[in-house]
Residue frames as qw, qx, qy, qz and C-alpha x, y, z in Angstrom:
[[0.002, -0.888, -0.459, 0.016, 0.02, -0.03, 0.02],
 [0.480, 0.305, -0.021, 0.822, 1.56, 3.24, -0.99],
 [0.100, -0.500, 0.060, -0.858, 1.46, 6.53, 0.95],
 [0.558, -0.472, -0.667, 0.145, 0.76, 5.08, 4.30],
 [0.076, -0.520, 0.214, -0.823, -0.34, 7.67, 6.70],
 [0.439, -0.298, -0.799, 0.284, -0.81, 6.65, 10.20],
 [0.240, -0.450, -0.025, -0.860, -3.44, 8.31, 12.19],
 [0.075, -0.091, -0.884, 0.453, -4.57, 7.50, 15.72],
 [0.269, -0.607, -0.686, -0.297, -8.40, 7.09, 16.35],
 [0.288, -0.638, 0.026, -0.714, -10.24, 9.55, 18.27],
 [0.164, 0.151, -0.826, 0.517, -9.60, 9.03, 21.93],
 [0.484, -0.017, 0.353, -0.800, -13.29, 9.67, 22.71],
 [0.774, 0.127, -0.435, -0.443, -14.41, 6.54, 20.62],
 [0.633, -0.369, 0.640, -0.232, -14.79, 3.38, 22.78],
 [0.724, 0.365, -0.541, -0.224, -13.18, 0.41, 21.00],
 [0.765, -0.388, 0.449, -0.250, -13.21, -2.79, 22.73],
 [0.939, 0.344, -0.014, -0.004, -11.85, -4.81, 19.69],
 [0.795, -0.214, 0.282, 0.492, -8.40, -6.01, 18.76],
 [0.139, 0.866, -0.248, -0.412, -6.08, -3.42, 17.21],
 [0.810, 0.051, 0.493, 0.313, -4.60, -5.03, 14.07],
 [0.062, 0.629, -0.441, -0.637, -2.52, -4.02, 10.96],
 [0.737, 0.312, 0.593, 0.092, -3.63, -5.36, 7.61],
 [0.010, 0.358, -0.486, -0.797, -2.77, -4.83, 3.94],
 [0.553, 0.524, 0.616, -0.200, -5.61, -4.77, 1.51],
 [0.294, 0.173, 0.547, 0.765, -6.01, -3.96, -2.26],
 [0.195, 0.519, 0.319, -0.769, -7.93, -0.85, -2.70],
 [0.463, 0.584, 0.635, 0.206, -10.46, -0.84, -5.46],
 [0.278, 0.206, 0.230, 0.910, -10.02, 2.01, -7.91],
 [0.239, -0.705, -0.425, -0.515, -13.64, 3.39, -7.19],
 [0.601, -0.689, -0.312, 0.256, -12.80, 3.50, -3.43],
 [0.557, -0.265, 0.057, 0.785, -9.53, 5.29, -3.99],
 [0.145, 0.414, 0.366, 0.821, -11.11, 7.71, -6.32],
 [0.409, -0.761, -0.444, -0.240, -13.92, 8.48, -3.92],
 [0.639, -0.556, -0.193, 0.494, -11.42, 9.11, -1.17],
 [0.473, -0.024, 0.174, 0.864, -9.49, 11.37, -3.36],
 [0.032, -0.578, -0.469, -0.667, -12.53, 13.31, -4.57],
 [0.467, -0.791, -0.308, -0.246, -13.69, 13.95, -1.02],
 [0.185, 0.673, -0.503, 0.509, -10.25, 14.45, 0.41],
 [0.823, -0.445, 0.202, -0.288, -10.68, 11.53, 2.81],
 [0.020, -0.570, 0.821, -0.017, -7.86, 9.34, 3.93],
 [0.688, 0.022, -0.654, -0.312, -8.40, 5.64, 3.02],
 [0.398, -0.056, -0.818, 0.412, -7.49, 4.36, 6.45],
 [0.210, 0.068, 0.384, -0.896, -9.76, 7.02, 8.11],
 [0.649, 0.041, -0.286, -0.704, -12.72, 5.94, 5.89],
 [0.660, -0.019, -0.745, -0.097, -12.14, 2.25, 6.53],
 [0.165, -0.046, -0.722, 0.671, -11.90, 2.85, 10.35],
 [0.410, 0.049, 0.158, -0.897, -15.07, 4.82, 10.26],
 [0.680, 0.055, -0.532, -0.501, -16.69, 2.01, 8.35],
 [0.520, 0.029, -0.827, 0.212, -15.48, -0.50, 10.86],
 [0.010, 0.020, 0.559, -0.829, -16.73, 1.60, 13.75],
 [0.485, 0.215, 0.210, -0.821, -20.26, 1.88, 12.37],
 [0.266, 0.082, -0.852, -0.443, -20.87, -1.23, 10.35],
 [0.111, -0.335, -0.919, 0.177, -23.28, -2.90, 12.81],
 [0.147, 0.517, 0.355, -0.765, -25.16, 0.29, 13.39],
 [0.320, 0.346, -0.431, -0.769, -25.57, 0.83, 9.64],
 [0.232, -0.059, -0.946, -0.220, -26.76, -2.72, 9.15],
 [0.019, -0.412, -0.767, 0.491, -29.36, -2.23, 11.89],
 [0.204, 0.512, 0.116, -0.826, -30.66, 1.04, 10.44],
 [0.323, 0.320, -0.577, -0.679, -30.86, -0.31, 6.97],
 [0.753, 0.016, 0.541, -0.373, -32.34, -3.54, 8.09],
 [0.768, 0.546, -0.304, -0.139, -30.27, -5.17, 5.31],
 [0.716, -0.501, 0.474, 0.107, -27.82, -7.98, 5.95],
 [0.798, 0.164, 0.475, 0.334, -26.84, -9.05, 2.41],
 [0.429, 0.844, 0.155, 0.281, -26.41, -5.72, 0.53],
 [0.667, -0.351, -0.033, 0.656, -22.79, -4.71, 1.29],
 [0.345, 0.342, 0.274, 0.830, -22.89, -2.00, -1.32],
 [0.279, -0.787, -0.330, -0.440, -25.80, -0.25, 0.25],
 [0.679, -0.685, -0.180, 0.195, -24.18, -0.39, 3.62],
 [0.635, -0.137, 0.083, 0.756, -20.74, 0.83, 2.51],
 [0.173, 0.482, 0.275, 0.813, -22.03, 3.69, 0.46],
 [0.390, -0.811, -0.318, -0.298, -24.35, 4.83, 3.16],
 [0.669, -0.622, -0.064, 0.401, -21.64, 4.70, 5.83],
 [0.549, 0.043, 0.161, 0.819, -19.08, 6.40, 3.56],
 [0.020, -0.681, -0.345, -0.645, -21.67, 9.13, 2.82],
 [0.572, -0.791, -0.213, 0.027, -22.33, 9.55, 6.66],
 [0.699, -0.347, 0.013, 0.625, -18.47, 9.93, 7.10],
 [0.406, 0.334, 0.236, 0.818, -18.16, 12.60, 4.53],
 [0.266, -0.800, -0.330, -0.425, -20.95, 14.54, 6.21],
 [0.688, -0.636, -0.190, 0.292, -18.82, 14.53, 9.43],
 [0.576, 0.083, 0.043, 0.812, -16.09, 16.53, 7.74],
 [0.056, -0.849, -0.272, 0.450, -16.08, 20.14, 8.47],
 [0.396, 0.082, 0.487, 0.775, -15.47, 21.46, 4.94],
 [0.288, 0.640, 0.184, -0.688, -16.96, 24.72, 3.61],
 [0.669, 0.423, 0.563, 0.237, -18.19, 24.12, 0.19],
 [0.069, -0.530, 0.254, 0.806, -16.74, 26.23, -2.53],
 [0.642, 0.643, 0.191, -0.371, -18.87, 27.14, -5.55],
 [0.270, -0.360, 0.714, 0.537, -17.35, 25.49, -8.70],
 [0.617, 0.474, 0.032, -0.627, -19.42, 25.99, -11.81],
 [0.398, 0.464, -0.746, -0.266, -17.31, 23.61, -13.90],
 [0.040, -0.076, 0.962, -0.259, -17.77, 20.88, -11.35],
 [0.528, 0.357, 0.439, -0.633, -21.59, 21.63, -11.15],
 [0.611, 0.506, -0.283, -0.539, -21.80, 21.29, -14.92],
 [0.279, 0.331, -0.899, -0.068, -19.88, 18.06, -14.89],
 [0.218, 0.064, 0.870, -0.437, -22.15, 16.59, -12.19],
 [0.587, 0.411, 0.190, -0.671, -25.30, 17.62, -14.08],
 [0.566, 0.445, -0.562, -0.407, -24.11, 15.96, -17.30],
 [0.266, 0.196, -0.940, 0.084, -23.06, 12.65, -15.61],
 [0.349, 0.150, 0.719, -0.582, -26.14, 12.55, -13.34],
 [0.686, 0.422, 0.011, -0.593, -28.42, 12.75, -16.37],
 [0.489, 0.414, -0.741, -0.201, -26.35, 9.99, -18.03],
 [0.019, -0.068, 0.925, -0.374, -26.68, 7.71, -14.92],
 [0.538, 0.282, 0.434, -0.665, -30.40, 8.36, -14.69],
 [0.687, 0.420, -0.334, -0.490, -30.74, 7.40, -18.45],
 [0.349, 0.299, -0.888, 0.029, -28.58, 4.19, -17.93],
 [0.171, 0.020, 0.834, -0.525, -30.55, 3.18, -14.70],
 [0.579, 0.333, 0.335, -0.665, -33.96, 3.86, -16.34],
 [0.679, 0.195, 0.692, 0.153, -33.02, 1.72, -19.28],
 [0.480, 0.845, 0.147, -0.182, -33.10, 4.54, -21.87],
 [0.261, 0.796, -0.542, -0.069, -29.40, 4.42, -22.54],
 [0.968, -0.120, 0.222, 0.003, -27.87, 0.95, -23.37],
 [0.701, 0.643, -0.172, 0.256, -24.87, 1.96, -25.40],
 [0.137, 0.646, -0.501, 0.559, -22.83, 3.03, -22.39],
 [0.644, -0.324, -0.654, 0.229, -22.16, 0.95, -19.18],
 [0.454, -0.867, -0.162, -0.128, -22.69, 2.35, -15.71],
 [0.799, -0.396, 0.081, 0.445, -19.19, 1.45, -14.66],
 [0.525, 0.254, 0.213, 0.784, -17.52, 3.32, -17.57],
 [0.035, -0.815, -0.256, -0.518, -19.76, 6.32, -16.95],
 [0.628, -0.771, -0.097, 0.055, -18.84, 6.43, -13.31],
 [0.759, -0.166, 0.161, 0.609, -15.21, 6.13, -14.16],
 [0.316, 0.569, 0.322, 0.688, -15.49, 8.89, -16.66],
 [0.312, -0.875, -0.225, -0.294, -17.30, 11.09, -14.21],
 [0.704, -0.634, 0.035, 0.318, -14.66, 10.68, -11.52],
 [0.686, 0.088, 0.252, 0.677, -11.92, 11.30, -14.05],
 [0.151, 0.709, 0.284, 0.628, -13.52, 14.49, -15.19],
 [0.450, -0.876, -0.110, -0.130, -13.93, 15.67, -11.63],
 [0.748, -0.392, 0.121, 0.521, -10.29, 14.75, -10.71],
 [0.513, 0.364, 0.276, 0.727, -9.16, 16.71, -13.85],
 [0.121, -0.845, -0.229, -0.468, -11.18, 19.66, -12.74],
 [0.675, -0.720, 0.000, 0.161, -9.63, 19.41, -9.21],
 [0.731, -0.099, 0.198, 0.646, -6.07, 19.20, -10.72],
 [0.308, 0.591, 0.275, 0.693, -6.74, 22.21, -12.96],
 [0.286, -0.841, -0.142, -0.436, -8.01, 24.32, -9.98],
 [0.769, -0.523, -0.119, 0.349, -5.26, 23.30, -7.56]]
């Protein structure tokens, strides 16, 4: 795993479990989402581990890991104290790709895959971030 950044968990959180070190292969989509939201991968995974059971209870789902991880990740990004900065280019990118995803999910667009669209969307956002950095 490249760019390892050690960060101690919040002292106020009660963890009774075993502290372990693991090495995992990060999916591109997870790495891209972390980069887009300026979230450390280790921090996001720790947050997920801390809240998995609660999320499963609230969602009342036990088999849909994608729903649970997405919901927990979204909850984590909402805990960040970031002040949004208006970015018209990013807004236009999001509008364009949101429309494409809606068309794909509604069955109106069959020539483009959902995965390819999401990858392109994240790439465009990343390019926009690089340009504005």
